[in-house]
C-alpha positions as CSV (number, residue, x, y, z in Angstrom):
1,X,-17.5,62.8,-51.8
2,X,-13.6,61.3,-51.1
3,X,-10.6,63.6,-51.7
4,X,-7.9,61.5,-53.3
5,X,-5.7,63.8,-53.4
6,X,-5.4,64.4,-49.1
7,X,-6.2,60.4,-49.2
8,X,-2.8,59.0,-51.3
9,X,-0.5,61.8,-50.4
10,X,-2.0,63.5,-46.3
11,X,-3.4,66.9,-46.2
12,X,-0.6,70.0,-46.9
13,X,-2.9,73.5,-46.9
14,X,-0.5,74.7,-48.8
15,X,-1.5,72.5,-51.6
16,X,-3.2,73.8,-54.9
17,X,-4.1,70.7,-57.1
18,X,-7.0,68.7,-55.0
19,X,-7.8,65.3,-57.0
20,X,-11.8,64.2,-56.1
21,X,-14.0,60.7,-56.4
22,X,-17.6,61.4,-55.8
23,X,-20.8,59.4,-56.2
24,X,-24.7,59.6,-56.1
25,X,-28.2,59.5,-57.3
26,X,-29.3,61.7,-59.9
27,X,-32.9,62.0,-61.2
28,X,-34.9,64.1,-64.2
29,X,-37.7,64.9,-65.4
30,X,-38.2,64.9,-69.0
31,X,-41.1,66.9,-69.4
32,X,-42.1,66.3,-73.0
33,X,-41.9,62.6,-72.0
34,X,-43.4,64.0,-69.0
35,X,-41.9,61.3,-67.5
36,X,-39.3,60.7,-64.5
37,X,-35.9,58.5,-64.6
38,X,-33.8,58.2,-62.3
39,X,-30.6,56.9,-61.3
40,X,-27.0,57.1,-60.9
41,X,-24.0,59.0,-61.9
42,X,-20.2,58.9,-60.9
43,X,-17.2,61.3,-61.6
44,X,-14.0,62.1,-60.8
45,X,-13.0,65.8,-60.0
46,X,-9.6,67.8,-60.4
47,X,-9.3,71.6,-58.7
48,X,-6.5,73.6,-58.4
49,X,-7.0,76.0,-55.6
50,X,-6.5,79.9,-57.2
51,X,-6.1,81.6,-54.0
52,X,-7.3,81.7,-50.7
53,X,-10.9,82.3,-51.4
54,X,-11.1,81.3,-54.8
55,X,-10.7,77.6,-56.8
56,X,-11.1,76.3,-60.3
57,X,-12.4,72.5,-61.2
58,X,-13.1,70.1,-64.3
59,X,-15.3,67.0,-63.3
60,X,-16.0,64.4,-66.2
61,X,-18.8,62.1,-65.2
62,X,-20.8,58.7,-65.9
63,X,-24.5,59.6,-65.9
64,X,-27.0,55.9,-65.7
65,X,-30.6,55.8,-65.8
66,X,-32.5,53.2,-64.2
67,X,-34.3,50.9,-67.0
68,X,-37.8,52.6,-67.6
69,X,-41.4,50.7,-67.7
70,X,-40.1,49.9,-71.9
71,X,-36.3,48.3,-70.4
72,X,-34.9,51.3,-71.8
73,X,-32.0,52.2,-70.5
74,X,-29.1,55.1,-71.1
75,X,-26.1,56.3,-70.3
76,X,-24.2,59.8,-71.2
77,X,-21.1,60.9,-70.3
78,X,-20.8,64.8,-69.1
79,X,-18.4,67.7,-68.3
80,X,-18.6,69.7,-65.9
81,X,-16.2,72.7,-65.4
82,X,-16.6,75.0,-62.4
83,X,-15.6,77.7,-60.2
84,X,-15.9,77.2,-56.4
85,X,-15.9,81.1,-53.9
86,X,-14.7,79.9,-50.0
87,X,-16.1,83.1,-47.6
88,X,-14.6,82.0,-44.7
89,X,-10.6,80.8,-45.9
90,X,-9.5,78.3,-43.3
91,X,-10.4,78.9,-39.4
92,X,-9.6,82.6,-38.9
93,X,-13.5,82.7,-37.3
94,X,-11.5,79.7,-34.3
95,X,-8.6,81.2,-34.3
96,X,-9.6,84.3,-32.8
97,X,-11.6,83.0,-30.5
98,X,-8.3,81.1,-29.5
99,X,-6.7,84.0,-29.1
100,X,-9.5,85.3,-27.1
101,X,-9.5,83.0,-24.9
102,X,-5.8,82.8,-24.3
103,X,-5.8,86.7,-24.1
104,X,-8.5,86.5,-20.8
105,X,-6.1,83.5,-19.3
106,X,-3.2,86.3,-19.3
107,X,-4.9,88.2,-18.0
108,X,-6.7,86.6,-15.2
109,X,-3.1,84.9,-14.1
110,X,-1.8,88.3,-14.2
111,X,-3.7,88.6,-11.3
C-alpha cells in the first residue's frame, strides 16, 4: 500500500483525507466447481479520518484471475466501503516513555 497523499503533499498529522494505492495477490475457492482461482488485484482507497481513533474509506478495485486449464480468464470490478478503528492513536505510549526518561534525567541532574 502506497500513501499517495503523503508522497505528493508531505505528511500532515492533521490531514483528514488520504489516498492510497494498493496492489496484491488474490485467491478464491469456487465450491460449486471445486477449484481454486488465483490472480491479482489493484485498487485505490480514499479515506476520511473522523477523529483520532476512527476513519472511513471507499475503495474501488480491479480483480483479475489467471487463466484456468480451459483458458478461461475473468476480471471483475468491486467496491469496498469500510470503517477503521485505531486502538492507539499516535505515539502516546512513546511520548509517555520520553517524558519519564526526561523526568528521571532531571532528577539525577539535581542531586
